[in-house]
C-alpha positions in Angstrom: 40.1 43.7 78.6 41.8 47.2 78.2 39.6 50.2 77.5 39.8 51.2 73.9 40.9 54.8 73.3 39.2 56.9 70.6 40.9 56.4 67.3 43.0 59.2 65.9 41.9 59.9 62.4 44.1 62.3 60.4 42.5 65.0 58.3 44.4 63.9 55.2 46.6 60.9 54.5 50.3 61.8 54.6 53.6 60.1 55.4 53.8 62.2 58.6 50.3 61.3 59.7 51.0 57.6 59.0 54.1 57.7 61.0 52.3 59.4 63.9 49.5 56.8 63.9 52.0 54.0 63.9 54.0 55.5 66.7 50.8 56.1 68.7 49.8 52.5 68.0 53.1 51.2 69.3 52.8 53.3 72.5 49.3 52.1 73.1 50.3 48.5 72.7 53.2 49.1 75.1 50.9 50.7 77.7 48.2 47.9 77.3 45.5 50.2 76.0 45.4 48.5 72.6 45.4 44.8 71.8 48.4 43.5 69.8 46.0 42.1 67.1 44.5 45.5 66.6 48.0 47.0 66.3 48.9 44.3 63.8 45.9 45.2 61.7 46.9 48.9 61.7 50.4 48.0 60.7 49.2 45.8 57.9 47.1 48.7 56.5 50.1 51.0 56.7 52.3 48.4 54.8 49.6 48.2 52.1 49.6 52.0 51.8 53.3 52.2 51.5 53.4 49.3 49.0 50.8 51.1 46.8 52.9 54.3 46.8 56.0 52.2 45.9 54.3 50.6 43.0 53.0 53.9 41.8 56.6 55.3 41.8 57.9 52.2 40.0 55.3 52.6 37.3 56.1 56.3 36.9 59.8 55.5 36.7 59.4 52.9 34.1 57.0 54.8 31.9 58.9 58.1 32.2 55.7 59.9 33.3 55.4 62.6 36.0 54.7 61.6 39.6 51.0 62.0 40.5 50.3 65.0 42.7 48.7 62.9 45.4 52.0 60.9 45.8 54.0 64.1 46.1 51.5 65.5 48.7 51.7 62.2 50.6 55.5 62.3 50.8 55.9 65.9 51.5 53.3 66.3 54.3 
């Protein structure tokens, strides 16, 4: 069984941090330092985060309200 590396935990959730974690996960799977099932779980969590942001933006668009600050910060950083 491959040795598990220490998880990378970003200081704050952002689109860039999410992309970096997904890229790191892909590279670790390619180098056999992470099991594919663990990578799949990380990808599933990332999809759920993006789905949540998408739904928030759809609600904002339909209700003609302003975009929440946390969604703006997530997208910009």
